[in-house]
N, C-alpha and C positions, 0 to 999 in steps of 0.2 A: 974202818967206818965203822965195824961190829962196836968198841967203843964211845964213838960220837953216838949214835943209837942209845945205847944204853941212858947213857947222861943225857938227850933227850928226852927219852923216856923218865927217868927220875925227876928232870924239872918242871914243876905244878905248872911254869907259866904256858911249857911247848902242851901241854896234854890238856889245858883250857882251850885254846886254840885249836888244836885240830877237832877240839869236841864244835865249836863253833862253827866250824868251815864244814862237818859234815851235814851239821841242820842247815845252815843254806843250802846245801847242795841238794838236799832232800826238796827242800820248799820249791825252789826251781825246776829240780826233775817232777815234782808234783802239778805246777801251773804249767808247763810245757805238756802234759799228758793230759788236762783239761783241758787247752785247749785243740790240739791235736784230735781229742775224741769230740770237742765242738765241730770242728772244722769237718770231719768223715761221716758226722752222724746226719740220717734225714729227719728223724724226732730233734728240733731247738727247744722243746719244754715252754717254760715262761716269758721267752726270748719270741717264738711263733707268734707274727700278729699278719692280721689280714691286711691287703694291698686290694682297693677297689680297683676293680677292671671296666675299664669304658671305650665302647669301638668307637666313640664319637670322636671325628679328628679334631685338631686343636688347631689347624692350617685357619686360617684368615686372608682374604685375595682384600688388598689395599686397593679401593673402591677412590677413587680421583672426586667423583662426582660428591660434593656437601649432601646434595638433597636425599642424594638415598642410602648414608650412612645408616641412619636409626628408621628407614625405612620399614615397615611390614611388608615384604614382600613372600609370607608364609600359604598365602593363595597363590601366587605367580608360580610358586616351585613343584606344587601340586600337580604336575601334570595330567593325573588320571580324572580328575576332577573341575580343571580349568581349562580354556578354550581360548586361544588365541587367534586374538581379530585384531585388525588394522588401528582404535582405538587402545587396545589397553597392550600392544607388542610394544619392546624399547628394547635396547644395546645390551647384551650382559654388562656386567657392574665390573668395570676396568678396562673396556675394551673401547672407551672413546676417553682420550685423555686431552685435559684442557690446555689451549694452544699457552705457547711460553711468550711472557710480555716482556720486551726488551724496550730498554733506556725508562725504567719505571723503578732508578734509586740502586745504590750497589748494595745494598741485602737483599736483592734480589736476586743477584751472581750474573745476569746480563746488563747491568745499566751503565751507564755511564758511553761507555763506548762500544756495548749493543755485541762486546768478543772478538770485537773486530783490531783492536788492538789499537792504537796512536799513533803509529807512522808508517807508512811505507802505500804503495799503491793501492795493497786489497780494502785500505783503510779508509780511503775518498771516496765521495760520492758519485755517481755517475757509475758507467760501465769500467769495468776493470780489465784485463788483459781479453786481448781479442780471440777468439776463436782460430785454431792453427800456431797462433806463437807457443815458440819454443826456448822463452829466452834470449835470443838474440843467433841461435846456433840455427843452423841450416836448413830449414823446416819439412815436414812430409811430402808437401804436395810440389816441391821444389826441386828435392833430394829423386823422386821419380821421373822416370823419364816418357817424355811427351807421344802420345799417339800418332800413330799417320793416319790421317785421315780426312774427313769433314766435320769442321769445327762445331762442337756441340755444347760449349757453355755458354754463359753470360753474355746477352747482343746477339745471339744467334737463335735461328729458329728450324725446326724442322716439324715436318707432317708424318705424324704417324696413323698406322692403319692398323686396321684388325682384318688379317690374311682368309679373303677364302678362297682354296684350293678349288680347281677344276673335276678334282674327282666328285665332289659335291651335288655340281650341276649335272652327275653322268646319272643321279638321280631321281630328276625333274623329267615330264614327260613332254616327251617333244611339242615343241610349239607356242611353247608359255613363255610368261613372263618372271621371272627371275631377281628377286633382290632379298637384303638381308632375312626380313620380314614375314616372307615367304618360306626360305627356308628354317627360318628359326620357328614357325609356328606347326611345320611338318617335321618337326624334329630331328631334321638331315644335321646341324649344327647347333651350337650351343651358344649360351648368351656373353656376351662382350660387352667390357668397359670403357671401347673407346667407339666413339661415335659414328666414325666413320672407316669404311671396308673400303678391301681392293680384293681384284681377283688377280691371282700369282697362279702359275703352273702348278700338277699335278704329279705326281709318279704315275699313273694309267693314264691311259691314252684316253682322248676327250672324244663322246660317241651321240652325246645329245645334239640331237637336229634343230633347227629354226625357233633358236630361244632369243629371247628378249630380255639383255643382261641389265640390269641397270647395278651401276657401283659409283663409290665418288672417287675408284681410279683402278688402272689397267696396266698388267703389264704385254711387255710387245707379245711377247711369245700366246700369252691369254686371249690378246684382243685379234693375231691368226688364227689360234684355233679354232675363236667362235664364229668368226666371217668363214672359215673353206666351208665348217658343216653348213653355213648359210641363218647365222644367228646374226643376230646387232647386239651394238654396246652401247648405251645408252649412259653418259657421264653426267651425275647427280650432283651438284651446287653442295659446297661446304657447310653454308649458311642456313639455307630455305628447304638443304636434303629433297630440290625438286628436279625432273631433268632439265637439263640445260641444252637449249636449241640448239645446235652449230649452222651457223650459216656455211650455205653453199661458198666454195669458191669462186671469185668471178673468174672468169677468163677474159684477161687483157688480148682485146686484140689489138694487131700490129698494123699499125698504118703504112701502108706502101707509097711508096714516094716514089715516083719519075724522075729520075735526073737527064733533062737533057742531054744530049750528048749531039759535040759540035763535029763535023764534019771533018 
Protein backbone atom coordinates (compact mmCIF):
# COMPACT_ATOMS: atom_id res chain seq x y z
CA UNK A 1 0.00 0.00 0.00
CA UNK A 2 2.80 2.40 0.79
CA UNK A 3 4.42 1.69 -2.58
CA UNK A 4 1.08 2.44 -4.35
CA UNK A 5 0.68 5.71 -2.46
CA UNK A 6 4.17 6.85 -3.40
CA UNK A 7 3.45 5.96 -7.03
CA UNK A 8 0.19 7.94 -6.99
CA UNK A 9 1.91 10.95 -5.45
CA UNK A 10 4.69 10.87 -8.02
CA UNK A 11 2.14 10.68 -10.89
CA UNK A 12 1.24 14.21 -12.10
CA UNK A 13 -2.09 13.05 -13.50
CA UNK A 14 -3.31 11.92 -10.09
CA UNK A 15 -2.23 15.11 -8.37
CA UNK A 16 -4.19 17.22 -10.86
CA UNK A 17 -7.27 15.04 -10.40
CA UNK A 18 -7.10 15.36 -6.62
CA UNK A 19 -6.88 19.13 -6.86
CA UNK A 20 -9.97 19.30 -9.04
CA UNK A 21 -11.93 17.10 -6.63
CA UNK A 22 -10.98 19.32 -3.71
CA UNK A 23 -12.13 22.43 -5.54
CA UNK A 24 -15.49 20.82 -6.43
CA UNK A 25 -16.07 19.74 -2.82
CA UNK A 26 -15.28 23.28 -1.61
CA UNK A 27 -17.77 24.85 -4.04
CA UNK A 28 -20.55 22.39 -3.11
CA UNK A 29 -20.00 22.92 0.62
CA UNK A 30 -20.12 26.71 0.13
CA UNK A 31 -23.44 26.43 -1.72
CA UNK A 32 -24.93 24.19 0.95
CA UNK A 33 -23.84 26.61 3.66
CA UNK A 34 -25.46 29.54 1.82
CA UNK A 35 -28.74 27.68 1.38
CA UNK A 36 -28.84 26.61 5.02
CA UNK A 37 -28.22 30.14 6.28
CA UNK A 38 -31.01 31.53 4.04
CA UNK A 39 -33.40 28.86 5.24
CA UNK A 40 -32.84 29.52 8.96
CA UNK A 41 -32.37 33.30 8.89
CA UNK A 42 -35.21 35.76 9.49
CA UNK A 43 -33.80 38.45 7.21
CA UNK A 44 -33.85 37.59 3.51
CA UNK A 45 -32.09 40.71 2.22
CA UNK A 46 -33.03 41.53 -1.36
CA UNK A 47 -35.33 38.52 -1.54
CA UNK A 48 -37.83 40.06 0.93
CA UNK A 49 -40.98 41.09 -0.91
CA UNK A 50 -44.15 42.75 0.36
CA UNK A 51 -47.33 40.62 0.19
CA UNK A 52 -50.60 42.56 -0.02
CA UNK A 53 -52.99 41.62 2.79
CA UNK A 54 -56.74 41.90 2.19
CA UNK A 55 -59.51 41.01 4.63
CA UNK A 56 -62.12 40.72 1.89
CA UNK A 57 -63.18 37.16 1.09
CA UNK A 58 -62.99 35.87 -2.46
CA UNK A 59 -65.96 33.55 -1.96
CA UNK A 60 -68.81 34.28 -4.35
CA UNK A 61 -72.21 32.67 -4.20
CA UNK A 62 -73.68 31.45 -7.46
CA UNK A 63 -76.78 33.48 -8.28
CA UNK A 64 -79.22 31.59 -10.48
CA UNK A 65 -81.33 34.66 -11.20
CA UNK A 66 -79.61 36.31 -14.16
CA UNK A 67 -81.32 39.63 -13.48
CA UNK A 68 -79.48 39.99 -10.18
CA UNK A 69 -76.01 38.89 -11.22
CA UNK A 70 -74.93 42.36 -12.30
CA UNK A 71 -77.43 44.40 -10.29
CA UNK A 72 -76.17 46.99 -7.83
CA UNK A 73 -77.48 45.89 -4.42
CA UNK A 74 -75.12 47.87 -2.24
CA UNK A 75 -77.99 49.95 -0.87
CA UNK A 76 -79.91 46.85 0.21
CA UNK A 77 -76.90 45.39 2.00
CA UNK A 78 -76.48 48.58 4.03
CA UNK A 79 -78.74 47.53 6.90
CA UNK A 80 -78.00 50.61 8.99
CA UNK A 81 -79.38 53.08 6.47
CA UNK A 82 -81.85 50.90 4.56
CA UNK A 83 -85.41 50.07 5.60
CA UNK A 84 -87.04 46.91 4.32
CA UNK A 85 -90.64 47.37 3.18
CA UNK A 86 -93.09 45.31 1.17
CA UNK A 87 -92.16 46.92 -2.15
CA UNK A 88 -88.38 46.44 -1.89
CA UNK A 89 -88.07 43.15 -0.02
CA UNK A 90 -86.70 40.30 -2.12
CA UNK A 91 -85.35 36.79 -1.56
CA UNK A 92 -81.69 36.23 -0.81
CA UNK A 93 -79.42 35.59 -3.82
CA UNK A 94 -79.29 31.88 -4.60
CA UNK A 95 -82.30 30.95 -2.46
CA UNK A 96 -84.71 30.60 -5.38
CA UNK A 97 -83.47 28.30 -8.12
CA UNK A 98 -85.31 28.19 -11.41
CA UNK A 99 -87.31 25.10 -12.19
CA UNK A 100 -85.87 22.27 -14.26
CA UNK A 101 -87.25 22.23 -17.81
CA UNK A 102 -87.67 18.65 -18.99
CA UNK A 103 -88.16 17.45 -22.54
CA UNK A 104 -86.44 20.44 -24.17
CA UNK A 105 -83.59 18.72 -26.00
CA UNK A 106 -80.79 16.30 -25.13
CA UNK A 107 -78.32 19.09 -24.40
CA UNK A 108 -80.36 20.17 -21.40
CA UNK A 109 -79.67 16.90 -19.59
CA UNK A 110 -83.34 16.01 -19.10
CA UNK A 111 -84.50 15.88 -22.71
CA UNK A 112 -86.16 13.08 -24.71
CA UNK A 113 -87.16 10.60 -21.98
CA UNK A 114 -86.91 13.25 -19.20
CA UNK A 115 -84.83 10.96 -17.02
CA UNK A 116 -87.36 8.10 -16.94
CA UNK A 117 -85.56 5.80 -19.39
CA UNK A 118 -86.97 4.11 -22.48
CA UNK A 119 -88.48 0.89 -21.15
CA UNK A 120 -90.25 -0.38 -18.11
CA UNK A 121 -93.41 0.30 -16.16
CA UNK A 122 -92.06 3.50 -14.63
CA UNK A 123 -91.42 5.05 -18.06
CA UNK A 124 -95.01 4.63 -19.32
CA UNK A 125 -97.67 7.29 -19.13
CA UNK A 126 -100.30 7.12 -16.46
CA UNK A 127 -99.99 5.83 -12.94
CA UNK A 128 -97.07 3.56 -12.11
CA UNK A 129 -96.95 1.18 -9.18
CA UNK A 130 -99.98 1.38 -6.93
CA UNK A 131 -99.52 2.14 -3.22
CA UNK A 132 -98.84 -0.96 -1.14
CA UNK A 133 -97.49 -3.04 -4.04
CA UNK A 134 -94.24 -4.82 -3.12
CA UNK A 135 -93.30 -6.48 -6.41
CA UNK A 136 -95.60 -9.48 -6.13
CA UNK A 137 -94.65 -10.72 -2.69
CA UNK A 138 -97.15 -10.86 0.13
CA UNK A 139 -97.71 -7.19 1.03
CA UNK A 140 -97.68 -5.82 4.54
CA UNK A 141 -101.41 -5.19 4.76
CA UNK A 142 -102.07 -8.87 3.98
CA UNK A 143 -99.43 -10.30 6.29
CA UNK A 144 -100.78 -8.51 9.38
CA UNK A 145 -103.61 -10.19 11.30
CA UNK A 146 -107.11 -8.80 11.20
CA UNK A 147 -108.50 -7.14 14.29
CA UNK A 148 -111.63 -8.71 15.72
CA UNK A 149 -114.47 -6.26 16.10
CA UNK A 150 -116.55 -3.88 14.12
CA UNK A 151 -115.21 -3.31 10.59
CA UNK A 152 -114.17 0.30 10.04
CA UNK A 153 -112.73 0.11 6.53
CA UNK A 154 -114.13 1.44 3.24
CA UNK A 155 -117.87 0.91 2.90
CA UNK A 156 -118.48 0.95 6.64
CA UNK A 157 -119.73 3.85 8.70
CA UNK A 158 -119.28 4.77 12.32
CA UNK A 159 -120.36 7.64 14.53
CA UNK A 160 -117.69 9.70 16.25
CA UNK A 161 -118.68 11.55 19.42
CA UNK A 162 -116.93 13.96 21.72
CA UNK A 163 -117.31 12.36 25.17
CA UNK A 164 -118.50 14.56 28.05
CA UNK A 165 -118.17 12.94 31.47
CA UNK A 166 -120.70 13.29 34.24
CA UNK A 167 -117.96 14.78 36.42
CA UNK A 168 -118.22 18.01 34.40
CA UNK A 169 -121.95 18.23 35.09
CA UNK A 170 -121.38 18.27 38.86
CA UNK A 171 -120.05 21.83 38.58
CA UNK A 172 -123.31 23.14 37.11
CA UNK A 173 -126.06 24.71 39.20
CA UNK A 174 -129.03 22.51 39.98
CA UNK A 175 -132.07 22.86 37.76
CA UNK A 176 -130.25 24.45 34.82
CA UNK A 177 -130.11 23.46 31.15
CA UNK A 178 -126.77 22.00 30.15
CA UNK A 179 -125.25 21.45 26.69
CA UNK A 180 -121.82 21.61 25.12
CA UNK A 181 -121.94 25.34 24.43
CA UNK A 182 -122.94 26.23 28.00
CA UNK A 183 -120.16 24.06 29.41
CA UNK A 184 -117.64 25.59 27.02
CA UNK A 185 -118.69 29.15 27.85
CA UNK A 186 -118.31 28.45 31.57
CA UNK A 187 -114.79 27.00 30.87
CA UNK A 188 -115.67 23.64 32.39
CA UNK A 189 -114.63 21.77 29.22
CA UNK A 190 -112.36 22.64 26.31
CA UNK A 191 -113.14 22.91 22.62
CA UNK A 192 -113.52 19.87 20.39
CA UNK A 193 -113.01 19.17 16.70
CA UNK A 194 -116.07 16.90 16.65
CA UNK A 195 -119.55 18.37 16.18
CA UNK A 196 -121.46 15.64 18.00
CA UNK A 197 -121.27 15.15 21.75
CA UNK A 198 -122.16 12.24 24.01
CA UNK A 199 -122.66 12.08 27.76
CA UNK A 200 -120.72 9.22 29.35
CA UNK A 201 -120.12 8.09 32.92
CA UNK A 202 -117.35 9.51 35.08
CA UNK A 203 -115.14 8.49 37.98
CA UNK A 204 -116.98 10.52 40.59
CA UNK A 205 -120.58 10.10 41.64
CA UNK A 206 -123.14 12.26 39.88
CA UNK A 207 -124.59 14.72 42.42
CA UNK A 208 -126.29 17.43 40.36
CA UNK A 209 -130.07 17.64 40.74
CA UNK A 210 -132.87 18.35 38.24
CA UNK A 211 -130.64 19.02 35.23
CA UNK A 212 -131.89 19.21 31.65
CA UNK A 213 -129.01 17.73 29.66
CA UNK A 214 -128.91 18.18 25.87
CA UNK A 215 -126.54 16.03 23.79
CA UNK A 216 -126.44 13.92 20.65
CA UNK A 217 -126.13 10.70 22.61
CA UNK A 218 -126.23 9.19 26.11
CA UNK A 219 -124.85 5.98 27.51
CA UNK A 220 -127.19 3.81 29.52
CA UNK A 221 -125.34 4.44 32.78
CA UNK A 222 -125.25 8.21 32.20
CA UNK A 223 -128.95 8.37 31.34
CA UNK A 224 -129.84 6.32 34.42
CA UNK A 225 -127.74 8.56 36.71
CA UNK A 226 -129.31 11.77 35.37
CA UNK A 227 -132.87 10.49 35.62
CA UNK A 228 -132.33 9.14 39.16
CA UNK A 229 -131.46 12.66 40.34
CA UNK A 230 -134.61 14.11 38.79
CA UNK A 231 -133.00 15.25 35.56
CA UNK A 232 -134.04 14.94 31.94
CA UNK A 233 -132.09 13.76 28.87
CA UNK A 234 -132.87 15.54 25.59
CA UNK A 235 -131.41 14.04 22.40
CA UNK A 236 -130.20 16.50 19.75
CA UNK A 237 -130.42 15.95 16.00
CA UNK A 238 -127.14 15.14 14.23
CA UNK A 239 -127.97 17.50 11.37
CA UNK A 240 -129.93 20.43 12.82
CA UNK A 241 -128.53 20.18 16.39
CA UNK A 242 -131.98 20.84 17.78
CA UNK A 243 -133.90 18.88 20.37
CA UNK A 244 -135.63 15.87 18.90
CA UNK A 245 -139.19 15.62 20.16
CA UNK A 246 -139.79 12.06 21.23
CA UNK A 247 -143.27 10.84 20.49
CA UNK A 248 -144.97 9.20 23.46
CA UNK A 249 -145.45 5.48 23.19
CA UNK A 250 -149.00 4.58 22.37
CA UNK A 251 -150.44 1.90 24.57
CA UNK A 252 -152.10 -0.73 22.54
CA UNK A 253 -155.53 -1.51 23.86
CA UNK A 254 -156.29 -5.15 23.84
CA UNK A 255 -159.75 -5.96 22.60
CA UNK A 256 -161.53 -8.47 24.75
CA UNK A 257 -163.48 -11.00 22.81
CA UNK A 258 -166.12 -13.03 24.43
CA UNK A 259 -166.31 -16.54 23.25
CA UNK A 260 -169.60 -18.24 23.40
CA UNK A 261 -169.45 -21.28 25.52
CA UNK A 262 -171.67 -24.02 24.36
CA UNK A 263 -173.51 -25.83 27.13
